[in-house]
N, C-alpha and C positions, 0 to 999 in steps of 0.2 A: 564469586566477579559480581558486582554490582550495571545494574543493565538502566540507562537514563534516557530512553527516548529523548531527539528531540524534535522527533516531528511523526505526530502519529495523530489520530480523529478514534473516539468512541461514538457509532455509530447504534442505535438498533440494537443495542449492547456487547456489539464486538469492536476488537481493537484492530482498527487499521495500523499501518507501521508500515512506515517512506524515509527510503538509503540516502534521502540528503533534499538541503530545500528548494533544487530545482524542482521534483519530482511534487515534493507536498505542494507547493506553489501552484505547479499545473492540476494536482487533483483541486483544491482549493477553486478553479474558474467552475469548474461543473462537478461537481461532490456525484452526484444522483449518475451520471453518465461514466464516470470511473469506475467506480464502483459496480454500476452493469456489468462498463468492459472485464473488471477485474474476475467478475461472477463467471462472470461466459468463457474466460482462459484461462482461469486454475486448473484446471482440470490434468490441459495438457502441460501444465508450467510447474508443477508447487512441489516437486524434489530433484531440480536445476536447483544449481549454485548462484547467488546473484548477480554475481560477479561475468558468467555465462548467459544471462537472459540481454 
């Protein structure tokens, strides 16, 4: 299986993938704040399926 992500960014050597164009566009409005919130939220959601978020 080949993966070709359409919506992604690399920040400080970390790869961030986004599920669709709308989410990626929102991220691009304020990447620093989005990543801060993501790091804060990640421990409580990392085990959940994307479609359940």
